[in-house]
C-alpha positions as CSV (number, residue, x, y, z in Angstrom):
1,M,148.6,150.7,177.3
2,K,147.8,152.4,173.9
3,T,150.2,152.0,171.0
4,K,150.1,152.7,167.3
5,A,150.1,149.7,165.0
6,A,149.8,148.8,161.3
7,I,146.7,146.7,160.9
8,L,144.9,145.1,158.0
9,E,141.2,145.5,158.0
10,D,140.3,143.4,154.9
11,V,141.8,141.2,152.2
12,G,143.2,143.5,149.4
13,A,143.4,146.5,151.7
14,E,146.6,148.4,152.5
15,W,148.0,148.6,156.0
16,K,146.4,151.2,158.2
17,I,148.1,153.0,161.0
18,D,145.8,153.2,164.0
19,D,145.8,153.2,167.8
20,V,145.3,149.9,169.6
21,E,145.1,148.8,173.2
22,L,147.9,146.4,174.3
23,G,147.1,144.1,177.2
24,E,149.4,143.6,180.2
25,P,151.4,140.4,180.4
26,V,149.6,137.5,182.2
27,A,151.1,134.3,183.4
28,G,154.0,133.2,181.1
29,E,154.1,136.4,179.1
30,V,156.4,139.4,178.7
31,Q,156.0,142.9,177.2
32,V,158.7,144.0,174.7
33,K,159.7,147.4,173.5
34,L,160.7,146.7,169.9
35,A,163.6,148.3,168.1
36,A,162.7,147.0,164.6
37,S,160.5,144.7,162.6
38,G,161.3,143.1,159.3
39,L,158.9,143.2,156.3
40,C,158.4,139.6,155.3
41,H,156.4,138.3,152.4
42,S,154.3,136.2,154.7
43,D,152.4,139.3,155.8
44,A,151.7,140.1,152.2
45,H,150.0,136.7,152.1
46,L,147.5,138.1,154.6
47,Q,146.8,141.0,152.2
48,S,146.2,138.7,149.3
49,G,144.1,136.3,151.3
50,S,146.4,133.3,150.6
51,S,147.0,132.8,154.3
52,P,143.7,132.1,156.2
53,V,142.8,134.0,159.4
54,P,139.5,133.5,161.4
55,F,138.8,137.3,161.4
56,M,140.1,140.7,160.8
57,P,141.6,143.2,161.7
58,V,145.0,141.7,161.9
59,L,148.1,143.4,163.5
60,G,150.8,142.3,161.1
61,G,154.5,141.5,161.6
62,H,156.3,138.5,162.9
63,E,160.0,139.4,162.7
64,G,161.1,141.6,165.5
65,A,163.7,142.3,168.3
66,G,163.7,144.5,171.3
67,V,164.1,144.9,175.1
68,I,161.8,143.4,177.7
69,T,160.0,146.0,179.7
70,K,157.6,143.9,181.8
71,V,157.5,140.3,183.0
72,G,154.4,138.4,183.9
73,P,154.0,135.9,186.7
74,G,155.6,132.5,186.2
75,V,158.1,133.6,183.5
76,T,161.5,131.8,183.8
77,G,164.8,132.8,182.3
78,L,163.8,136.2,181.3
79,E,163.8,139.6,183.1
80,E,163.3,143.3,182.4
81,G,166.1,144.7,180.4
82,D,166.9,141.5,178.5
83,H,167.5,141.8,174.7
84,V,165.4,139.4,172.8
85,V,164.4,138.2,169.3
86,L,160.8,137.2,168.7
87,A,160.5,133.9,166.8
88,F,157.5,133.5,164.6
89,I,157.2,129.8,165.6
90,P,156.9,129.3,169.4
91,A,158.8,126.6,171.2
92,C,157.1,125.5,174.4
93,G,159.8,122.9,175.2
94,T,157.4,120.2,176.5
95,C,155.1,119.1,173.7
96,P,156.0,115.8,171.8
97,A,157.7,117.7,169.0
98,C,159.8,119.9,171.3
99,A,160.6,116.9,173.5
100,T,162.1,115.0,170.5
101,G,164.3,117.9,169.4
102,R,161.9,119.4,166.7
103,Q,161.1,122.7,168.3
104,N,160.3,124.2,164.9
105,L,157.3,121.9,164.9
106,C,156.1,122.9,168.4
107,D,152.4,122.0,168.9
108,E,151.8,125.7,169.9
109,G,152.4,126.5,166.2
110,A,148.8,125.2,165.5
111,G,147.5,128.6,166.8
112,L,149.8,130.9,164.8
113,L,147.1,132.4,162.7
114,S,144.4,132.2,165.4
115,G,145.5,135.2,167.3
116,Q,144.6,133.5,170.6
117,A,147.3,133.9,173.2
118,I,149.1,130.8,174.3
119,S,148.5,131.5,178.0
120,D,144.7,131.7,178.1
121,K,143.4,131.7,174.5
122,S,142.2,135.3,174.8
123,Y,143.5,138.3,172.8
124,R,146.2,140.7,173.9
125,V,145.4,143.4,171.4
126,S,142.1,145.2,170.9
127,R,140.7,148.3,169.2
128,N,137.5,150.0,170.4
129,G,136.9,147.0,172.6
130,Q,137.1,144.4,169.9
131,P,139.9,141.9,169.5
132,V,142.7,142.4,167.0
133,L,144.5,139.3,165.8
134,Q,148.3,139.2,166.2
135,M,150.2,137.8,163.3
136,C,152.0,134.6,164.4
137,L,150.9,135.5,168.0
138,L,153.4,138.4,167.8
139,G,152.2,141.5,165.8
140,T,155.6,143.3,165.4
141,F,154.1,146.1,163.3
142,A,153.8,148.0,166.6
143,P,156.5,149.4,168.8
144,Y,155.3,147.4,171.8
145,V,154.1,143.8,171.9
146,T,152.9,141.4,174.7
147,V,153.9,137.8,173.8
148,H,154.3,134.4,175.4
149,Q,157.8,133.4,176.6
150,A,157.7,130.5,174.2
151,S,158.1,133.0,171.4
152,V,161.0,134.8,173.0
153,V,164.7,134.1,172.6
154,K,167.2,135.9,174.8
155,I,170.3,137.3,173.0
156,E,173.6,139.0,174.0
157,Q,173.3,142.8,174.3
158,D,176.2,143.6,171.9
159,I,174.1,142.5,168.9
160,P,172.3,145.4,167.0
161,L,168.6,144.8,167.6
162,D,167.6,146.1,164.1
163,K,169.8,143.3,162.6
164,A,168.9,140.7,165.2
165,A,165.2,141.1,164.2
166,L,165.9,139.4,160.9
167,L,166.6,136.1,162.8
168,G,163.0,135.8,163.8
169,C,162.0,134.5,160.3
170,G,163.9,135.1,157.1
171,V,167.5,134.5,158.0
172,S,166.8,131.4,160.1
173,T,164.4,129.9,157.5
174,G,166.6,130.5,154.5
175,W,169.9,129.4,156.1
176,G,168.4,126.3,157.6
177,S,166.7,125.3,154.3
178,A,170.2,125.0,152.8
179,T,172.2,123.7,155.8
180,E,169.7,121.6,157.8
181,I,166.7,120.5,155.7
182,G,168.8,120.6,152.5
183,D,171.8,119.1,154.3
184,T,174.2,120.8,151.9
185,R,177.7,119.1,152.0
186,P,181.0,120.4,150.7
187,G,181.2,120.0,146.9
188,D,177.4,119.9,146.4
189,V,175.5,121.8,143.7
190,V,172.7,123.9,145.2
191,V,170.0,125.9,143.3
192,V,167.9,128.6,145.0
193,M,164.7,129.6,143.1
194,G,163.8,133.1,144.2
195,V,166.3,135.5,145.9
196,G,164.2,137.5,148.3
197,G,164.5,137.9,152.1
198,V,164.5,134.1,152.6
199,G,166.2,132.9,149.4
200,I,169.2,135.2,149.8
201,N,169.9,133.5,153.1
202,A,169.6,130.1,151.5
203,V,172.3,131.3,149.1
204,Q,174.7,132.3,151.9
205,G,173.9,129.2,153.9
206,A,174.7,127.0,151.0
207,A,178.0,128.9,150.4
208,F,178.9,128.6,154.1
209,A,178.3,124.8,154.0
210,G,180.8,124.4,151.2
211,A,178.7,124.0,148.1
212,R,180.8,123.9,144.9
213,Y,178.2,125.8,142.9
214,V,175.4,128.0,144.3
215,I,173.1,128.9,141.6
216,A,170.5,131.7,142.1
217,I,167.5,132.1,139.9
218,D,165.5,135.3,140.0
219,P,164.1,137.6,137.2
220,V,165.3,140.8,139.0
221,E,168.8,141.9,138.0
222,F,169.3,143.7,141.3
223,K,168.7,140.4,143.2
224,Q,171.0,138.4,140.9
225,K,173.8,140.9,141.6
226,K,173.2,140.7,145.4
227,A,173.2,136.9,145.2
228,M,176.7,137.0,143.9
229,E,177.7,139.2,146.8
230,F,176.2,136.6,149.2
231,G,178.0,133.6,147.8
232,A,176.3,132.6,144.6
233,T,178.6,131.4,141.8
234,H,176.1,131.6,139.0
235,T,172.8,133.5,138.4
236,Y,169.9,133.1,135.9
237,S,166.7,134.9,135.2
238,T,164.6,131.8,134.7
239,V,164.5,128.1,135.4
240,D,164.7,127.5,131.6
241,E,168.0,129.4,131.4
242,A,169.4,127.4,134.3
243,I,168.3,124.0,133.1
244,A,169.9,124.7,129.7
245,E,173.3,125.2,131.2
246,L,173.3,123.1,134.4
247,P,174.1,119.8,132.6
248,D,177.3,121.2,131.1
249,L,178.2,123.0,134.3
250,T,177.8,119.8,136.4
251,W,179.0,117.2,133.9
252,G,175.4,115.9,133.7
253,H,175.0,115.6,137.5
254,M,172.5,118.4,138.0
255,A,171.7,119.8,141.5
256,D,172.0,117.9,144.8
257,V,169.6,120.4,146.5
258,V,167.0,122.7,144.9
259,I,165.4,125.2,147.4
260,I,162.2,126.9,146.4
261,T,162.0,130.4,148.0
262,V,159.9,132.3,145.5
263,G,157.5,134.8,147.0
264,V,154.3,132.8,146.1
265,I,154.8,129.1,145.3
266,S,152.5,127.5,142.8
267,G,152.2,123.9,141.8
268,E,154.3,124.3,138.7
269,H,157.4,125.3,140.7
270,V,157.8,121.8,142.3
271,Q,158.2,120.1,138.9
272,Q,160.5,122.8,137.7
273,A,162.7,122.2,140.7
274,L,162.5,118.5,140.3
275,G,163.8,118.9,136.7
276,L,166.9,120.7,138.1
277,T,167.5,118.0,140.7
278,A,170.1,115.2,140.4
279,K,169.3,111.5,140.9
280,G,168.9,111.0,144.7
281,G,168.7,114.7,145.2
282,Q,166.2,116.8,147.2
283,V,163.7,119.6,146.5
284,V,163.2,121.8,149.6
285,V,159.8,123.6,149.6
286,T,160.3,126.7,151.8
287,G,158.1,129.4,150.3
288,M,154.4,129.7,150.9
289,G,151.5,129.2,148.5
290,D,147.8,129.8,148.7
291,F,146.2,127.6,151.4
292,Q,143.5,126.6,149.0
293,D,145.9,125.5,146.2
294,G,146.3,121.7,146.3
295,Q,147.4,121.2,142.8
296,V,151.1,120.2,142.3
297,D,152.8,119.3,139.1
298,L,154.9,116.2,139.8
299,N,156.3,113.6,137.4
300,L,155.8,110.4,139.3
301,F,158.0,108.4,136.9
302,E,160.9,110.7,137.6
303,L,160.2,110.9,141.3
304,T,160.4,107.1,141.7
305,L,163.0,105.9,139.2
306,L,165.5,108.7,140.0
307,Q,164.8,108.5,143.7
308,K,164.3,112.2,144.2
309,R,162.7,113.7,147.3
310,V,160.4,116.6,148.0
311,Q,160.6,118.0,151.5
312,G,158.7,120.9,153.2
313,A,160.6,123.2,155.6
314,I,159.5,125.5,158.4
315,F,162.0,127.8,160.3
316,G,164.8,126.1,158.4
317,G,164.2,122.8,160.2
318,V,165.8,123.9,163.5
319,G,164.2,125.2,166.7
320,P,164.6,129.0,167.3
321,R,166.4,128.5,170.6
322,T,169.1,126.5,168.8
323,Q,169.2,128.4,165.5
324,I,169.1,132.0,166.6
325,P,172.1,131.9,169.0
326,K,174.1,129.9,166.5
327,L,173.5,132.3,163.7
328,L,174.2,135.3,165.9
329,H,177.6,133.7,166.7
330,L,178.2,133.4,162.9
331,Y,177.3,137.0,162.5
332,R,179.7,138.1,165.3
333,T,182.5,136.1,163.7
334,G,181.9,137.5,160.2
335,H,180.4,134.3,158.6
336,L,176.8,135.6,158.4
337,K,175.9,138.8,156.6
338,L,173.1,140.7,158.4
339,D,173.9,144.3,157.9
340,E,174.0,143.8,154.1
341,L,170.5,142.2,154.1
342,V,168.8,145.5,155.0
343,T,168.2,147.3,151.7
344,T,165.9,150.0,153.0
345,T,164.6,151.2,156.4
346,Y,161.2,152.7,156.9
347,R,159.1,154.5,159.5
348,L,155.9,152.5,160.5
349,E,153.8,155.1,158.6
350,D,155.7,154.1,155.4
351,I,155.0,150.4,155.7
352,N,152.8,150.4,152.5
353,Q,155.7,151.8,150.6
354,G,157.9,149.1,152.0
355,Y,155.6,146.4,150.7
356,R,155.4,148.1,147.3
357,D,159.2,148.1,147.2
358,M,159.2,144.4,148.0
359,A,156.7,143.6,145.3
360,E,158.8,145.5,142.8
361,G,161.9,143.6,143.7
362,K,163.8,146.6,145.2
363,N,164.6,145.1,148.6
364,L,166.3,142.0,149.9
365,R,164.8,143.0,153.3
366,G,163.0,146.1,154.2
367,V,162.9,146.9,157.9
368,V,160.7,149.2,160.0
369,V,162.8,150.9,162.6
370,Y,161.0,152.4,165.6
371,T,162.0,155.9,166.7
372,D,161.3,157.9,169.9
373,Q,158.2,159.3,168.3
374,D,156.7,155.9,168.0
375,Y,156.8,155.1,171.7
């Protein structure tokens, strides 16, 4: 079938709305009619070239939710009419990582930026007879997608799909960075560096876990104000401001957990976070940097003698089939804010404005909402 899509033709280019051909589901795949797609910073990394892909064009988007319209052979546990969230990290359930309870590290994740379908290593999207790479094997910047069942999580039908879409990346990643990887405990001090679509969920995750102080650092005043609404107790514009006051605030203890969720991580951020961290505390590296950047500032004396830890995080440390239903339960019971995360909604044709708004710090999360004219 033909569908419109937002594609990226080159590094540094803007998103272009064009027609593409979407393949039918083969074995193990489903086709989904999307209700919405979140605008995540990870797709901006494609524009900047900091995330590598083997070729372009790329159909962007990896945060979406919708309704299954077609089911390929061999699919189990899913049928037409099911409401689903698409998770940017697949979970096959049988690889060594999945079999040991680490579905967020599924071996199928190795192909996320290859665009090659899990089922047969071909391509489900094409334009003028040439393949188009699907971001994270999804490509949610189109009203229809054909994806593998490993990337699909069934949800209850009472959840608004435009809000559920946010669970596919930003909410799950931020929340889990505080509650699972960060292992925030009641009474802890938690610092979140960068309050965007991921960081704001680290803030509300830390608050839910019972942190005594949740300290949000972001230069944008709008985001500082929003952080307070999502559970932050203190906000600062810079790390220098925070590090000047944290010793007095914590009686010299500093932060048990520091979560780095800035839009683009550089090596200097790790040492800045380490300087905010208590003895025996942990730095959680959640945001993404340039794949070619291997330089990290790290005081080894401090790391060793104060027994601090630096830990990476993907999808918040929890598999999507566990995390997404759990977080939707918290949303239903009023413990997780989703509606309030959506600052602005856009038509697909306005996606470049959405990314400009993100770059200018105007949104917690922008969302493309698909309308009847898109289908």
